C-alpha positions in Angstrom: 75.1 -27.7 6.9 74.2 -30.8 4.9 70.7 -30.8 6.3 70.1 -27.1 5.5 71.1 -27.7 1.9 68.8 -30.7 1.6 65.9 -28.8 3.3 66.4 -25.8 0.9 66.3 -28.2 -2.1 63.3 -30.0 -0.8 61.3 -26.9 -0.1 62.2 -25.3 -3.4 61.7 -28.3 -5.6 58.4 -29.2 -4.0 57.2 -25.6 -4.4 58.0 -25.6 -8.0 56.6 -29.1 -8.6 53.3 -28.2 -6.9 52.9 -24.8 -8.6 50.1 -24.3 -11.0 52.4 -22.7 -13.5 55.2 -24.7 -15.1 58.0 -22.6 -16.7 61.7 -23.3 -17.3 62.8 -20.5 -15.1 61.4 -22.2 -12.1 63.7 -25.2 -12.7 66.6 -22.8 -12.3 65.5 -22.2 -8.7 66.3 -25.7 -7.6 69.0 -26.8 -10.0 71.9 -25.0 -8.2 70.7 -26.5 -5.0 70.8 -30.0 -6.6 74.4 -29.4 -7.5 75.2 -28.6 -3.9 73.3 -31.5 -2.3 74.3 -34.4 -4.6 77.7 -35.9 -4.0 77.5 -39.0 -6.1 75.7 -38.3 -9.4 75.5 -42.0 -10.2 72.8 -42.3 -7.5 70.4 -39.9 -9.3 71.1 -40.6 -12.9 67.9 -42.6 -13.4 65.6 -40.2 -11.5 67.2 -37.3 -13.4 66.7 -39.1 -16.7 63.0 -39.8 -15.8 62.6 -36.2 -14.9 63.9 -35.0 -18.3 61.8 -37.6 -20.2 58.6 -36.8 -18.3 59.2 -33.0 -18.7 59.6 -33.6 -22.5 56.4 -35.7 -22.6 54.5 -33.0 -20.7 55.8 -30.3 -23.1 54.8 -32.2 -26.2 51.3 -32.9 -25.0 50.9 -29.3 -23.7 52.0 -28.0 -27.1 49.2 -30.1 -28.7 46.6 -28.6 -26.4 47.8 -25.0 -26.5 48.9 -24.5 -30.1 47.2 -27.3 -32.0 43.9 -27.2 -30.1 43.9 -31.0 -29.7 41.5 -32.4 -27.1 44.2 -33.9 -24.9 43.1 -32.7 -21.4 43.1 -36.1 -19.8 46.4 -37.1 -21.4 47.9 -33.8 -20.1 46.6 -34.5 -16.7 48.2 -37.9 -16.7 51.5 -36.4 -17.9 51.2 -33.9 -15.1 50.9 -36.7 -12.6 53.9 -38.4 -14.1 56.0 -35.2 -14.1 55.1 -34.6 -10.4 56.1 -38.1 -9.6 59.4 -37.6 -11.4 60.0 -34.5 -9.4 59.3 -36.3 -6.1 61.5 -39.3 -7.1 64.4 -36.9 -8.0 64.0 -35.2 -4.6 64.0 -38.5 -2.7 67.1 -39.7 -4.5 68.9 -36.4 -3.9 68.2 -36.1 -0.2 68.6 -39.7 0.7 72.1 -40.0 -0.6 74.5 -40.5 2.3 76.7 -37.6 3.4 80.3 -37.7 2.2 81.8 -38.9 5.5 79.4 -41.8 5.8 80.3 -43.3 2.5 82.2 -46.6 2.4 85.8 -46.4 1.1 86.3 -47.6 -2.5 87.3 -51.2 -2.9 
């Protein structure tokens, strides 16, 4: 069961990350799967924070391009690479966490 959940998360998150269109509704596709897969949230706090920050950065630069007409194409491309990397890091952290029965007992 654990592998199926992780596979569904990986497939969905990578599909959304590699999509040409980036909208908030797509994040809702993989967010519930993340809740199912992750057992210890402390393991993904940093990747999750990086995902939120890179998403915010991308949105600010995209706003400058779309609504202000600023020539920020290369900056937006760089932000897109950073956002993609944050998606991949989040996925790696989520699926590489050990299953509940393999965790060491608390000390």
